[in-house]
C-alpha positions, 0 to 999 in steps of 0.5 A: 328298556332301561340302560344299565348303570356303568357306575353303581358303587359310589364312595361319598367322602365327607370332609370337615366343613359346614356344607357337610349337612348338604351331603346328607341330601346328596346321599339320599338322592344317589340312593334313590337313583339306584346307586349303592353308596358307602360314606367315608368321613374325616374326623372333622366331618363328624363334628358337623354331621354324625355318622348315624345320619349317613348310615341310615341314608346310605343303608351301609356302615359309615367308615371314619377311622382307618384303624377301626373296621366298620364291617368285615373288611380286612384292609379297609381302604383297599377294600373300599377302593376296590369296591368303588366305581366313583368317588365323590368328595363333598364337601372337599375342604381346603385341607382335604383338597391340598392333602389329595394334591400332595398325596398325603395319606393321613386319614381313611379318606385320603388313603382310600383316594390314593388306593383307587385304581387309575380308572376310578374317577374322583369328583371333588366338590370344594366348599370353603370361604371365598378367601380360602378358595382364592388363595394361590396355594389352593388354586395351585393345588386345583390346577395340579389336580385338574392336570390328572385325568382322574380328578374332576373338580366342580367349582364352588357356587357363588352366594352367601357363605357360612361366615355371612359374606357373599362370594364364591365358596358355597358347595353346589346343590346336591342335585347338581352334584348328582347330575355331574356324577351321573354324567361321569358314570354314563347313566 
């Protein structure tokens, strides 16, 4: 007998960063595993991967703008927050990570995260240049987020970065992110 999913509705938040292309594979893997996925993109994320790609992979409308509804939702950030059992932000840029840590709600993704129920976990998957990751301000925000039971952070992987340097800052592979999501969801 197959064990039922405890977490079946996943919001995948995509913030601006070159690693956004890897999130396409993450969405594909999650859908293939039986999760219902809705994608929320920051404006900067749309510069790296178009919403149409995520719409096709998730089989759901993509949400990019707090003031333009992608469906029949009245208050989009609240409706999405109520729908979600888990939120994954991959890649989570330094900008988005810092906004979440500071409670800044200036786009649909950060507003949605603020509106999530306390029981709804948020898996943050930082991806950025090594110097940005090691910046004391970013590390202070990481420490702050880890102090709350709500936020789970995956450390960036080591390897070649988009700038050509080698170091810690790469987004973990989609299969590893999915495994972490499954361990959080209790599947």
